[in-house]
MOPAC internal coordinates of N, CA, C and O (Angstrom, degrees):
PM7 1SCF
backbone

  N    0.0000 0     0.00 0     0.00 0    0    0    0
  C    1.5334 1     0.00 0     0.00 0    1    0    0
  C    1.5450 1   109.14 1     0.00 0    2    1    0
  O    1.2310 1   117.52 1   152.35 1    3    2    1
  N    1.2676 1   122.33 1   -27.65 1    3    2    1
  C    1.5230 1   124.59 1  -179.38 1    5    3    2
  C    1.4823 1   103.47 1   -68.33 1    6    5    3
  O    1.2310 1   116.63 1   137.17 1    7    6    5
  N    1.2701 1   124.02 1   -42.83 1    7    6    5
  C    1.4335 1   122.77 1  -177.77 1    9    7    6
  C    1.5336 1   115.41 1   -65.34 1   10    9    7
  O    1.2310 1   120.18 1   145.78 1   11   10    9
  N    1.3458 1   117.25 1   -34.22 1   11   10    9
  C    1.2850 1   130.04 1   177.19 1   13   11   10
  C    1.5516 1   109.43 1   -64.70 1   14   13   11
  O    1.2310 1   121.85 1   129.03 1   15   14   13
  N    1.2252 1   114.07 1   -50.97 1   15   14   13
  C    1.5359 1   120.87 1   173.79 1   17   15   14
  C    1.5344 1   109.97 1   -57.79 1   18   17   15
  O    1.2310 1   118.61 1   130.21 1   19   18   17
  N    1.3452 1   120.25 1   -49.79 1   19   18   17
  C    1.4111 1   119.27 1   179.17 1   21   19   18
  C    1.4675 1   113.82 1   -60.01 1   22   21   19
  O    1.2310 1   121.33 1   136.55 1   23   22   21
  N    1.2578 1   115.07 1   -43.45 1   23   22   21
  C    1.5040 1   121.27 1   176.08 1   25   23   22
  C    1.5580 1   112.54 1   -52.15 1   26   25   23
  O    1.2310 1   121.06 1   133.39 1   27   26   25
  N    1.2777 1   115.59 1   -46.61 1   27   26   25
  C    1.5055 1   120.69 1  -176.18 1   29   27   26
  C    1.6266 1   106.05 1   -71.38 1   30   29   27
  O    1.2310 1   118.78 1   143.95 1   31   30   29
  N    1.3170 1   119.93 1   -36.05 1   31   30   29
  C    1.4203 1   116.43 1  -175.42 1   33   31   30
  C    1.5904 1   106.63 1   -80.06 1   34   33   31
  O    1.2310 1   115.24 1   147.41 1   35   34   33
  N    1.2953 1   126.64 1   -32.59 1   35   34   33
  C    1.4699 1   129.57 1   169.26 1   37   35   34
  C    1.3991 1   111.47 1   -61.99 1   38   37   35
  O    1.2310 1   119.04 1   142.49 1   39   38   37
  N    1.3818 1   119.43 1   -37.51 1   39   38   37
  C    1.4846 1   120.72 1  -177.00 1   41   39   38
  C    1.4584 1   105.97 1   -67.06 1   42   41   39
  O    1.2310 1   118.82 1   137.86 1   43   42   41
  N    1.2989 1   119.86 1   -42.14 1   43   42   41
  C    1.5337 1   125.43 1  -178.33 1   45   43   42
  C    1.5458 1   108.95 1   -73.84 1   46   45   43
  O    1.2310 1   117.33 1   148.09 1   47   46   45
  N    1.2747 1   122.69 1   -31.91 1   47   46   45
  C    1.3382 1   121.41 1   177.38 1   49   47   46
  C    1.5867 1   113.21 1   -73.40 1   50   49   47
  O    1.2310 1   121.61 1   133.94 1   51   50   49
  N    1.3131 1   114.52 1   -46.06 1   51   50   49
  C    1.4430 1   119.09 1  -173.56 1   53   51   50
  C    1.5440 1   111.66 1   -87.53 1   54   53   51
  O    1.2310 1   120.75 1   164.94 1   55   54   53
  N    1.3810 1   116.18 1   -15.06 1   55   54   53
  C    1.4168 1   115.98 1   176.99 1   57   55   54
  C    1.4994 1   110.73 1    79.97 1   58   57   55
  O    1.2310 1   118.35 1  -160.86 1   59   58   57
  N    1.1717 1   120.75 1    19.14 1   59   58   57
  C    1.5208 1   125.14 1   171.80 1   61   59   58
  C    1.4316 1   114.93 1   -65.00 1   62   61   59
  O    1.2310 1   115.40 1   -46.09 1   63   62   61
  N    1.3571 1   126.33 1   133.91 1   63   62   61
  C    1.4333 1   125.19 1   176.28 1   65   63   62
  C    1.5198 1   117.07 1   -64.79 1   66   65   63
  O    1.2310 1   122.47 1   142.99 1   67   66   65
  N    1.3238 1   112.87 1   -37.01 1   67   66   65
  C    1.4770 1   118.62 1   170.98 1   69   67   66
  C    1.4839 1   110.74 1  -115.56 1   70   69   67
  O    1.2310 1   119.28 1    -8.43 1   71   70   69
  N    1.3223 1   118.98 1   171.57 1   71   70   69
  C    1.5295 1   114.68 1   169.42 1   73   71   70
  C    1.5040 1   105.99 1   -55.97 1   74   73   71
  O    1.2310 1   121.53 1   -40.13 1   75   74   73
  N    1.3347 1   114.68 1   139.87 1   75   74   73
  C    1.4307 1   119.09 1  -179.33 1   77   75   74
  C    1.5411 1   109.05 1  -128.40 1   78   77   75
  O    1.2310 1   120.85 1     1.50 1   79   78   77
  N    1.2550 1   115.98 1  -178.50 1   79   78   77
  C    1.4194 1   118.03 1  -178.98 1   81   79   78
  C    1.5268 1   105.83 1  -114.56 1   82   81   79
  O    1.2310 1   120.07 1   -39.49 1   83   82   81
  N    1.2937 1   117.48 1   140.51 1   83   82   81
  C    1.4070 1   122.78 1  -173.76 1   85   83   82
  C    1.6362 1    99.73 1  -114.02 1   86   85   83
  O    1.2310 1   120.55 1   -60.13 1   87   86   85
  N    1.3393 1   116.56 1   119.87 1   87   86   85
  C    1.4791 1   119.57 1   177.53 1   89   87   86
  C    1.5256 1   109.83 1  -134.26 1   90   89   87
  O    1.2310 1   124.53 1   -64.82 1   91   90   89
  N    1.2187 1   108.92 1   115.18 1   91   90   89
  C    1.4488 1   119.21 1   179.73 1   93   91   90
  C    1.6676 1   110.06 1    60.09 1   94   93   91
  O    1.2310 1   121.89 1  -136.13 1   95   94   93
  N    1.2751 1   113.99 1    43.87 1   95   94   93
  C    1.4933 1   119.99 1  -178.56 1   97   95   94
  C    1.5829 1   112.47 1    68.07 1   98   97   95
  O    1.2310 1   120.16 1  -161.10 1   99   98   97
  N    1.1990 1   117.30 1    18.90 1   99   98   97
  C    1.4396 1   125.01 1   176.90 1  101   99   98
  C    1.5486 1   112.61 1  -115.81 1  102  101   99
  O    1.2310 1   118.90 1   -50.15 1  103  102  101
  N    1.2684 1   119.70 1   129.85 1  103  102  101
  C    1.4758 1   125.26 1   178.38 1  105  103  102
  C    1.5122 1   112.59 1   -83.87 1  106  105  103
  O    1.2310 1   118.25 1   -46.98 1  107  106  105
  N    1.3361 1   120.95 1   133.02 1  107  106  105
  C    1.5046 1   125.88 1   178.04 1  109  107  106
  C    1.5570 1   105.21 1  -137.06 1  110  109  107
  O    1.2310 1   123.34 1   -38.45 1  111  110  109
  N    1.3180 1   111.21 1   141.55 1  111  110  109
  C    1.3434 1   122.92 1   167.39 1  113  111  110
  C    1.5486 1   109.15 1  -105.23 1  114  113  111
  O    1.2310 1   120.58 1   -70.92 1  115  114  113
  N    1.3079 1   116.49 1   109.08 1  115  114  113
  C    1.4657 1   121.10 1  -171.73 1  117  115  114
  C    1.4671 1   112.71 1  -106.84 1  118  117  115
  O    1.2310 1   120.34 1  -164.24 1  119  118  117
  N    1.4724 1   116.96 1    15.76 1  119  118  117
  C    1.5017 1   118.43 1  -177.50 1  121  119  118
  C    1.4664 1   115.65 1   -52.81 1  122  121  119
  O    1.2310 1   119.12 1   133.61 1  123  122  121
  N    1.3046 1   119.27 1   -46.39 1  123  122  121
  C    1.4211 1   123.54 1  -179.18 1  125  123  122
  C    1.5143 1   113.90 1   -68.31 1  126  125  123
  O    1.2310 1   122.19 1   138.63 1  127  126  125
  N    1.3576 1   113.42 1   -41.37 1  127  126  125
  C    1.5148 1   122.69 1   177.08 1  129  127  126
  C    1.5552 1   106.06 1   -62.45 1  130  129  127
  O    1.2310 1   115.99 1   137.64 1  131  130  129
  N    1.2369 1   125.22 1   -42.36 1  131  130  129
  C    1.3845 1   128.46 1  -170.64 1  133  131  130
  C    1.5750 1   107.20 1   -61.70 1  134  133  131
  O    1.2310 1   119.98 1   142.76 1  135  134  133
  N    1.2494 1   117.65 1   -37.24 1  135  134  133
  C    1.4489 1   119.20 1   179.37 1  137  135  134
  C    1.4641 1   115.16 1   -69.75 1  138  137  135
  O    1.2310 1   120.98 1   150.87 1  139  138  137
  N    1.3553 1   115.73 1   -29.13 1  139  138  137
  C    1.4518 1   122.25 1   177.75 1  141  139  138
  C    1.5215 1   111.70 1   -89.88 1  142  141  139
  O    1.2310 1   116.97 1   164.60 1  143  142  141
  N    1.2894 1   123.37 1   -15.40 1  143  142  141
  C    1.4748 1   127.13 1  -174.74 1  145  143  142
  C    1.5286 1   110.16 1   -48.86 1  146  145  143
  O    1.2310 1   116.44 1   -54.83 1  147  146  145
  N    1.3625 1   124.37 1   125.17 1  147  146  145
  C    1.2691 1   129.00 1   173.20 1  149  147  146
  C    1.5597 1   118.97 1   -49.61 1  150  149  147
  O    1.2310 1   124.13 1   140.34 1  151  150  149
  N    1.2454 1   109.68 1   -39.66 1  151  150  149
  C    1.4735 1   118.58 1   178.35 1  153  151  150
  C    1.5222 1   117.13 1   -81.20 1  154  153  151
  O    1.2310 1   123.41 1   177.59 1  155  154  153
  N    1.3938 1   111.07 1    -2.41 1  155  154  153
  C    1.5338 1   113.97 1   177.13 1  157  155  154
  C    1.5275 1   107.27 1    99.48 1  158  157  155
  O    1.2310 1   121.62 1   -25.07 1  159  158  157
  N    1.2518 1   114.51 1   154.93 1  159  158  157
  C    1.5580 1   115.92 1  -174.30 1  161  159  158
  C    1.4886 1   108.65 1   -91.18 1  162  161  159
  O    1.2310 1   116.02 1   174.96 1  163  162  161
  N    1.3594 1   125.16 1    -5.04 1  163  162  161
  C    1.5249 1   121.34 1  -174.92 1  165  163  162
  C    1.6113 1   105.99 1   -57.79 1  166  165  163
  O    1.2310 1   120.47 1   126.95 1  167  166  165
  N    1.3204 1   116.70 1   -53.05 1  167  166  165
  C    1.4741 1   118.58 1  -170.52 1  169  167  166
  C    1.5333 1   106.87 1   -64.44 1  170  169  167
  O    1.2310 1   118.29 1   135.81 1  171  170  169
  N    1.2471 1   120.87 1   -44.19 1  171  170  169
  C    1.5186 1   124.01 1  -177.32 1  173  171  170
  C    1.5599 1   105.07 1   -59.44 1  174  173  171
  O    1.2310 1   118.55 1   132.06 1  175  174  173
  N    1.3231 1   120.36 1   -47.94 1  175  174  173
  C    1.4750 1   125.14 1  -170.97 1  177  175  174
  C    1.5832 1   102.92 1   -72.34 1  178  177  175
  O    1.2310 1   116.62 1   146.06 1  179  178  177
  N    1.2126 1   124.04 1   -33.94 1  179  178  177
  C    1.3800 1   127.93 1  -179.53 1  181  179  178
  C    1.6189 1   113.75 1   -65.75 1  182  181  179
  O    1.2310 1   123.39 1   152.48 1  183  182  181
  N    1.4005 1   111.11 1   -27.52 1  183  182  181
  C    1.4950 1   113.12 1  -176.72 1  185  183  182
  C    1.5357 1   109.85 1  -103.82 1  186  185  183
  O    1.2310 1   119.49 1  -164.42 1  187  186  185
  N    1.3097 1   118.59 1    15.58 1  187  186  185
  C    1.4678 1   118.39 1   177.57 1  189  187  186
  C    1.5858 1   107.75 1   -54.77 1  190  189  187
  O    1.2310 1   122.52 1   -31.81 1  191  190  189
  N    1.3638 1   112.79 1   148.19 1  191  190  189
  C    1.4091 1   111.70 1   173.71 1  193  191  190
  C    1.5613 1   115.37 1    85.20 1  194  193  191
  O    1.2310 1   121.51 1   170.86 1  195  194  193
  N    1.2602 1   114.72 1    -9.14 1  195  194  193
  C    1.4391 1   116.71 1  -179.36 1  197  195  194
  C    1.4845 1   112.73 1   -88.44 1  198  197  195
  O    1.2310 1   120.10 1   180.00 1  199  198  197

């Protein structure tokens, strides 16, 4: 639940249309990449908003 709340706050703060990934103060939308990730999209989607 904490990650979901953080994702929502970060989405509002950064203005990302979907939950996005913040890496070293840069915003990324990894939706397309997550579907192609060799390890599967579960973990990538789980860490949205971090």
